[in-house]
C-alpha positions as CSV (number, residue, x, y, z in Angstrom):
1,M,-21.9,-6.7,35.5
2,V,-23.7,-7.9,32.8
3,D,-26.7,-7.6,31.0
4,A,-29.9,-9.9,30.9
5,L,-28.4,-11.8,28.1
6,G,-25.2,-12.5,30.0
7,Y,-23.2,-9.8,28.1
8,P,-20.5,-7.7,29.9
9,L,-21.5,-4.2,30.7
10,R,-18.5,-3.4,33.1
11,F,-15.9,-5.2,34.6
12,E,-13.8,-4.3,37.5
13,L,-11.0,-6.1,39.1
14,T,-10.9,-5.6,42.8
15,P,-8.3,-6.6,45.3
16,G,-9.1,-10.1,47.1
17,K,-9.8,-8.3,50.4
18,D,-12.4,-5.9,49.3
19,H,-16.1,-7.0,49.9
20,D,-18.2,-7.2,47.1
21,F,-20.6,-4.9,48.5
22,V,-18.5,-1.9,48.2
23,T,-17.7,-2.1,44.4
24,G,-21.1,-3.1,43.8
25,Y,-22.5,-0.1,45.5
26,R,-20.7,2.0,43.5
27,L,-21.3,0.3,40.4
28,L,-24.7,0.4,40.9
29,H,-24.9,4.2,41.7
30,E,-22.9,4.8,38.6
31,L,-25.7,3.6,36.3
32,D,-26.6,5.6,33.4
33,F,-29.6,3.5,32.6
34,C,-32.6,2.2,34.7
35,P,-33.0,-1.5,34.5
36,G,-35.9,-3.3,35.4
37,E,-34.4,-5.6,37.7
38,V,-30.7,-6.2,39.5
39,L,-30.0,-9.9,40.2
40,A,-27.4,-10.3,42.9
41,D,-26.4,-12.8,46.1
42,R,-27.1,-12.2,49.9
43,A,-23.9,-9.9,50.1
44,Y,-25.8,-7.3,48.5
45,D,-29.0,-7.5,50.7
46,T,-28.3,-4.2,52.5
47,N,-30.5,-1.1,52.9
48,A,-27.7,1.1,51.4
49,I,-28.2,-1.0,48.0
50,L,-31.9,-1.8,48.2
51,E,-33.5,1.8,49.0
52,P,-31.7,3.6,45.9
53,L,-32.9,0.4,43.7
54,Q,-36.4,0.8,45.1
55,S,-36.6,4.5,44.4
56,R,-35.4,4.1,41.1
57,A,-38.4,1.8,40.3
58,I,-35.7,-1.2,40.0
59,T,-36.7,-4.6,41.3
60,P,-34.0,-6.3,43.4
61,V,-34.0,-9.9,43.0
62,I,-31.7,-10.4,46.1
63,P,-32.0,-13.3,48.8
64,S,-32.4,-12.0,52.0
65,K,-29.7,-12.5,54.5
66,R,-30.4,-15.1,57.2
67,N,-30.3,-12.4,60.0
68,R,-32.6,-9.9,58.2
69,R,-35.8,-9.9,60.6
70,V,-38.5,-9.2,57.9
71,K,-37.4,-11.7,54.7
72,L,-38.0,-9.6,51.4
73,P,-39.8,-11.5,48.5
74,L,-37.3,-13.4,46.1
75,E,-38.5,-14.4,42.5
76,S,-36.9,-17.6,42.8
77,E,-37.2,-18.2,38.9
78,T,-35.8,-14.8,38.1
79,Y,-32.9,-15.6,40.4
80,K,-31.8,-18.6,38.7
81,E,-30.7,-16.4,35.9
82,R,-27.8,-15.2,38.1
83,H,-25.8,-17.8,36.9
84,L,-24.9,-15.9,33.9
85,I,-22.5,-13.6,35.7
86,E,-20.8,-16.7,37.7
């Protein structure tokens, strides 16, 4: 997890078999601050992550999975900043 400038806020090494969603879900629920946006890849496009973010007035910048019936809007220019974590 990094801030808007790419500086690390939290780092956690997980086993390769763990899905990103599991750790990401926990990290997002442990946030002690309220960011304006959360940028993440398709793996985080689940209602279990999106609903808590939206209830805290945090804008998810997450592309919709291919199988999502109603695609969510994506701010493409903001999403390009996700490279900072990669």
